[in-house]
N, C-alpha and C positions, 0 to 999 in steps of 0.2 A: 504494500500500500504506500502511496506517496506520503510526503511529509505532513500534509494537511488532512484533517478529517472533516468531511461535510456532515456535521452532527445531525442536521435536519434530515439529510438523505438517509443516514443510518437509522434514524428513528422512523422515517417513512417506510423504509424497506422492512423494518421489524414489525411495524404496525400492519403492513400489508400481509406479512406472514401470519400474524395473529388473526387477522380477519379471514383470510382465505384458507389457511390450513388448520390452525388451532380451533377456531370457531366454525369456519366453513365446512370442514370435514368432521367436526365434533370430536376432535382428538382429545379435548378436555371439556367435558360437559359443564364444568364449573366456571369456565372462563368468560362466557358470554355476559352474565349479569355484571361482573366486575368491569368488563370492557364497556358495556353500555352506560355504566355509571361514571365512566372516566376515572376509575380508581387505580389504574395501572401507571406506575412511574417508569418512564423510559430514561435511564441514566446511561450516558455514553462516556466511557472511560477513554482518556487519551494515553493510558499507560502503555509503555513499551517494554516493560519488564514485569515478571511475576511479582516482584517486590512492590512496584508501583500499583499493580492491580490489587495486591493484598491491602494496601492502604486505602484504595478506593472502596474495596469490599467492606472494610471496617467502617468507613464513613457511611456507606449505604445501609449497612446493618443497623448502625446506631440511629440513623435518620428514620428508618422504618419502625424500629422499636419505640422511638420517641414520638411518632406521629400517629394520631388516632386512625383506626381502620376506616372510618367514615371519610377521611381525606385521602389516604393512600392505603390501598388494600395489599398491594404486592408491587415488587420492583423487578424490572428486567435490567440487569447491569450488563450492558453490551460493551464488548471490548475488542474492537476490530484490529488493533495493532499488536496484540499479544496472545500467545497460546493458540496460534493458527493451526499447529499440528495437533491432531486429536489426542494422541498419546500424552503430549505435554499437558493439554487441557485436562485430560482424565486424571493425570497425576496431581494437578492443582486442586482437584475436588477434595482431597484429603486435607489440604491446607485450608480450604474454605470451611470445612467442618471444624477444623481446629480453631478457626476464628470465632465461629459461633460459640464453641465451648469456652474459649479464652475470655469472651465478652459476657459470660454468664447468660447466654441467650438460648441454651438448650431447653427444649420444651416451649420456647417462645417463637423462634424462627428456625427455618431450615432452608437449605440451598438445593435447588434442582438444576439440571444442566441441559443445555442445548448447544449444538455445534454444527457447522456446515458439513462436517465429515463424520458425524456421530455414527458409531457402529456398536450395536449390541454384541455382547459376547456370543460366539457361536454362529454369527451370521457373516455372509460375504459383504464386502464393501458396497457392492451394487444391489444388495437386497433392499427392495422398496420399503420393507417394514422399518428400516432404519430412519426413514423420513419422518416418523412420528416424533423424533427428537432432533431433527435437522432444522436449523434456523439460518437466516442469511449470514449472521456473524456469530462468533463465539459469545455465548450469553449465560450468565449466572442468574437464575430465577430465585429471588428471595421471597419466601412465603411465610405467612403467619400460621403457626401450628393450630391455633384455635379455629382459624378459618378452614383449614384442611379437615379438622375433626368435624366441624359443623357440616361441611359439604359432603363428606363421606357418610355421615349419619343419614343424609337424605337420599343416598343412593343404595338401593337394595343389595347390589353386588359390585363393589369397587373393582374386583378383578375382571369383571366383564368389560370394563373400559379398555383395558389392555387388549383383550381378545377382540373387541369390536374394532380397535385401531388396526390390528393386524389384518382383519377381514376387509376393512375399508381400503387400506393401502394396497392389498393384493388385488382387490376388485378393480381399482382405478389404474393400477400398474404404473410403471415409470412414465408412460405417455400422459396419463391422467395427472400425475404429480407435476410434470413439466408444464402441462396446460394451465396450471394455476397461475403461472407467471411470477412466481416468487423469486426475487433476485437472489443470487448466490455468488459465492466467490468464483465459481466456475463460469458463470454467465454474465456477471456484472463487470462493467469496465472499471468500477471503483475497487474491485478486488485485485489481489495479486496472485 
C-alpha cells in the first residue's frame, strides 16, 4: 500500500462488505439491527507495525469499554498497513486476547477476526467457505460480551449460523461471492 491511507475509502469498502456480505448474505444475523442503528464504529489504524497496532487496539478497547452501548455497540478496527499476511495476523490474535486480559476486560469485551486471506483450519485457500471471515482489509472486531450473550439467547441454535454460512457460500460459489463486488486486496487498486 502506498504511503497514504484514504481513510474514507477504507471505511466505505468495509461498510460495503458489511452491507453486502455480513448482512446481505446473513452471515451474522445479529449485525443488521446494530448497523441500522448506526452503532458500528469504523476505526482505521495507520499502524505499520504490530506494536503500533497493539497501541491502537488498546485505545479502541478502552474507548468501547468506556462508551455506552447505546452510542457504540461494536468497533471494527481496520488496519490496512499491517498484518497483511494471514499467518502474521493469526499470530497477532493471541496478542489481542492478551490485551483484553491485561486491561481487565475479560468477560466484558472480546476480539473476533476478519482478513482478506482468512483461511479456516483444514480448508484450501480457495475454499469459498473461507469468505465468511474475509473482509476487504485486515480487521479486528471488538465486541461486547453482554451483547453477544443477549443475541445468542434469542437464537435457538447458534451453531446453525455457522452451518447456514457454509451452505450459503457453497450455494453462491466463488462467482456469486465475486458478484457482490466487495473490494479486496486482490481486486482493489488501493491494495498491494
